[in-house]
N, C-alpha and C positions, 0 to 999 in steps of 0.2 A: 874059657877063652882059648882059641887056637894060638899056638906060639907063632910069632911073626917071623917070616923068612928074612934072611940077611938083606935082601934088596929093599924090602919094606922098611926094615929097621933103619937102613941108611936114609931113606926118604923122610922118615919121621925125624931123625936127627938133623937132617938138612933143613927141614921146615922149622924146627925149634931154633936152630941157629939163625935163620933169616929173621924169625920173629924177634929174637933178642937184639940183633943188629939194628932192626928197624926202630926199636923203642928205647934202647938204652941211652942213645945220644940225647933223647928228650929228657929222660929221667935225670941224667947227670948234668945236663946243661944249665938248668936254672931253678931247680926245686930241691930244697933241703929236706922238706917233709917227705915221709914215705907215701903220702897220699897225693896222687898226681893226676887229677882230672875228673874222675868219676865219683869219688867217695866223699866229697866235701859239700855240705849243704848249709846255706845261709840260715842263721838262727835269729839274730837280733842286732840292733845298734846299741852302743853305749858311748858316753861322752869320752873324748880324748883326755888323757892325763899325761903330764910330762914323763918321758921314758917309754911311752908306747911306740910300737913299730909304725912309722908313718905310712908304710906301704898299704896298711889296711884302712886308711882314711877313706871315707865315702865322699868323694868330691861333689857328687850330685846333691847330697844332703847339705853339704857346706854351701853350695850355690843357692839353695833355698833358704837356709837358716842363718848363714854367716857364722856358724859354730861348727867346730870339728867333732865328728862322730866316727867311731870305728865300726867296721863290720865284724861281727863275731860269728863263728861257725861251729857246727857240731858234726861229728863224724858218723856216717851211717855204717855201723859195724857189721851189718849183715847185708851189704849191697850184693845184688845179683846182677850179673851182666849176661844176657842171653845173646849168643852168636847165632844168627840165622843166615845160612850160607846157601846160595843158589848152586845146585849141582846139575842143572838141566843141560841139554846138549849144546845150546848156544854158548854156554860158558867155556866150551872147548876151544873156541876160536882164538887165534892169536896170529897177527901178521908178522910177528917177530919171534924171539925165543920164548917169551912169556905169554901164556894164554890168560884169558880173563879168569879162568878158574884158579890158575897158579897165583895170580895177584890177589884174588879174593881169599884164598887159603892163607897166604902170608899175612894179609891185613888182619884177618880174623885171629890167627894165632898170635899176632903181635899184641892186639888188644887183650887177648886172653892172658898172655904173659904179663902185661901191665897190671891187670886186675888181680891176678894171683899174687903178684909182688906186693900188692896192697893188702894181702891176706883176705881178700873178698872172694866171692864165688863166681864161677863161670859155668854156664850151661851151653849146650850146642844142639842145633837142629839143622840138618841138611835136607834139601827139598828139590823136587822137580815139579811134577804135577801134584804131588802130595809130600808130606814129611816122610823122609826115608830112614834117617837115622836120628836118634835122640839120646843125648847124654844129660842126665840130671846135674844140677849145679853142684860143684864141689870146690873147695879152696886149697886142697893139698897141692904142693908143687908137682907131684907125680900126675896130677889130673891133666896137666898140659900135654903129657905124652898121650893120654887117651884121646884128647881133642885132636892132636896131630895125626894119630893113628886113623881116626875116622876120616879126616880131611884128605889124607894121601890116597884114599880109596879111589879118587878120581870122579869125574863127572859122568853122568849116565847118558844113554842115547834117547832119553825121553824129553818131551816138550814140557814147558813150564805152565803152571796155572797159578800165577803169583797171588792174585787177589784172594782166591779161596784158601791158599796156604796161610796167608796172613790172618784170615779169620780163624783158621784152625789153631794157629800159634797163639792168638789172643786168648783162646780158651785153655790151651795147654799150659801156658806160662802163668801159673797160679800165684807165684811170688812176684810182687811188683818190683821192677828194677829197670835197668837200661837194656833196651833191645837194639842191637846193632845189626842192621841188614846189609848183606854183601851180595849184590845182584846187578845184572845188566838191565833188569826191570822190563824185559821184552814181553810185555803184555799190554792190554788196553789201559792207558793211564787212569781212566776213571775207576777201573776195578782195583788197580794197584793202590790208589789213594783211598778208596773205601776200606781196603784191608788195613792200611796204615792208620786210618782214623779209628778203626776198631781197637787197635793196639793202644792208641792214645786214650780211648774211652776207658780202657782197663787200667789207666793211670800209669802206664809205662812211659819212661823217657825214651823216645824213639830217635835213632840216628840212622839215616840212609846213606850208605856208601855205594854210590852209583858206579859200577865197575864197567869201564869201556875200553875197547882197543883203540889205539891211535888211528888206525885206518878207518874205523867206523865213524870217527869224528871228522877226519880230514878228507876221506875218500880220494886217495892219491892215484887211483888207477887211471891209466891213459890208453892202453891198447885193448883190443877186443879180449874179453875175459869171461871165463866160465866160473860163475859164482855157485858154490856148492850149497844147496839148501840144507838148513838145519831145522830141527824140531818139526819134522814131517813136511817141510816145504820143498818144492821141486827145485832142481838145479836150473840155472838161468844163464844162457850165453847172450851177452849183450855188449854194446859199445858204451863204455863208461862215460866218455865225454858227452854223449847225447843225453844221459840220464843224470849227470852229476848235479846240475843246478836243482832239479826236482828232488833228488835224494837229500841234498844238504838242507833244503828248505823244510822237508818233512821231518828230518832227523832233528833239526834245531827246534822245530815246533814241539816235537816229542819231549825233548829235554826241558824246554821252557815250561810246558804244562806240568811236568813232575816237580820242577823247582818251585813254581808258583803254588802248587797244591801243598807241598811240604811247608812252605813259608806260611800259608794260610792256617795250617793246622799246628803250627809251632813245632815242626819236626826239623831237626838238623839235616841238611842235605850237603853231602861231600862227594865231589867227583874224583874218582881214582882212575888213572889211565895207565895202560901197560907201558907206554913210552915215557912216563914221568917217574921221578924218584918217589918211591912209596914212603920212605922214612920222613922225607921233607913234608909230604902231604899230610901224614898223620900228625907230625909235630905241629904244623901250622894249625890244624884243627884243634888239637888238644890245648894249645896255648890260648886260642880264641875262646874255647869252651871254659877254661879255667878263669879267664879274665872276666867272664860274665858273672861269676859268683861273687 
């Protein structure tokens, strides 16, 4: 491996720091166990006996039986979390200081940090029209540096083919685990959902982090604007006010189709925005995920 230059090393360290800051508040805030969100699997119920922790009472079972039962869990000691990060040209966009790719990298590194803290394994694949870089899963703390080193390489100038990449990933990811996708999902929704369904068919637990810029969602442009085409699309000079309603309608329909498809296939859908607090968004999701077990 080639030695990293000082600038790259600085970017790696900065990404590691952002990852720790995004996740450590969640870890220290409400969880005494070292297992925080991905590695706990429901095993069985047993009857409550005096002295048991009442936090583990299953109130749904109580509602049916009028008897107290506890949820018992087992730990998946060999959990694998696959990070699948979109590095296509559209991810370079950012209306503010943070691009979509910056946000995706920080979110991916944050989950990687969390999983490695649990002593479980993290693998990584970055993609545009195909998988470009691939790291096999590892659980050593130093592995997070390798993940960050790949991520700070930046997005490409290529277009994405998300559906076909997901099909490829479903065949590559031979160990069943959690697949966390970080992408703007700018492809035909039907193809994206078909690829996600393939990952589910391979018995992965799939989480989609839909990475969007605030301006893409709100379309705040008012004056005549030259929009720079990405992923081989042409530039467009237009009056934003004249196209705003149509754009917002199409973009809302795009998001709804993805949300509905994910819900139908029991895939978690989490929207991440460049103009919102990442740590808060991740913490809200992880708390919700943990409460389901």
